[in-house]
C-alpha positions as CSV (number, residue, x, y, z in Angstrom):
1,X,-6.5,10.1,-8.8
2,X,-3.2,8.1,-9.2
3,X,-2.8,4.3,-9.7
4,X,0.2,2.6,-8.0
5,X,1.5,-0.9,-7.9
6,X,2.2,-2.2,-4.4
7,X,4.1,-5.2,-3.1
8,X,2.9,-6.2,0.4
9,X,5.1,-7.9,3.0
10,X,3.0,-9.1,6.0
11,X,4.0,-10.1,9.5
12,X,6.8,-7.5,9.6
13,X,8.4,-6.1,12.8
14,X,7.2,-2.6,11.8
15,X,4.8,-1.0,9.4
16,X,6.5,1.2,6.7
17,X,6.4,2.2,3.1
18,X,9.4,2.2,0.7
19,X,9.8,2.8,-3.0
20,X,11.9,0.3,-4.9
21,X,13.2,2.1,-8.0
22,X,14.4,-1.1,-9.6
23,X,10.9,-2.8,-9.4
24,X,9.2,0.6,-9.9
25,X,6.8,-0.4,-7.1
26,X,6.1,0.6,-3.5
27,X,6.9,-2.0,-0.9
28,X,4.6,-1.9,2.1
29,X,5.6,-3.7,5.2
30,X,2.7,-4.6,7.5
31,X,2.6,-6.0,11.0
32,X,-0.7,-7.7,10.4
33,X,-1.1,-11.2,9.2
34,X,-3.3,-11.9,6.1
35,X,-6.1,-13.3,8.2
36,X,-9.7,-11.9,8.3
37,X,-8.8,-9.0,5.9
38,X,-6.5,-7.5,8.7
39,X,-3.6,-6.9,6.3
40,X,-5.7,-5.2,3.7
41,X,-7.2,-2.9,6.3
42,X,-3.8,-2.0,7.7
43,X,-2.5,-1.5,4.1
44,X,-5.3,1.1,3.4
45,X,-4.6,2.9,6.7
46,X,-0.8,3.0,6.2
47,X,-0.9,4.1,2.5
48,X,-3.5,6.8,3.2
49,X,-1.3,8.2,6.0
50,X,1.9,7.9,4.0
51,X,0.6,9.8,0.9
52,X,-1.6,12.1,3.0
53,X,-4.4,11.1,0.7
54,X,-8.1,11.9,0.8
55,X,-9.0,8.3,0.0
56,X,-7.3,5.0,-1.0
57,X,-8.7,1.9,-2.5
58,X,-7.5,-1.5,-3.5
59,X,-8.4,-2.0,-7.2
60,X,-7.0,-5.5,-7.7
61,X,-5.0,-8.1,-5.8
62,X,-7.3,-8.5,-2.7
63,X,-5.9,-12.0,-2.0
64,X,-2.3,-11.6,-3.3
65,X,0.8,-9.7,-2.1
66,X,0.9,-7.6,-5.3
67,X,-1.9,-5.0,-5.4
68,X,-3.0,-2.2,-7.6
69,X,-4.3,0.8,-5.6
70,X,-6.0,4.1,-6.4
71,X,-4.8,7.1,-4.4
72,X,-7.2,10.1,-4.4
73,X,-5.8,13.6,-4.0
74,X,-2.4,12.7,-2.5
75,X,-0.5,15.6,-0.9
76,X,2.8,13.8,-0.9
77,X,4.7,13.1,-4.2
78,X,4.1,9.7,-5.8
79,X,7.0,8.0,-7.6
80,X,6.2,6.1,-10.7
């Protein structure tokens, strides 16, 4: 299991994941708005697909745009 820091940008034109080497964080752009947990659900789906992980969880930051996430058995390389 690997822990990562994620900065979430909601209401974007497209969903994508980028790594910012200056911030040392992943930036995840989501199409969803942060209403009724839609953005967190999309975040879990996008991050799981991006890392080809077995499971992903939000550890902290459920109601903020900066989150700590656990990535279980990622098949793609994770920058730190």
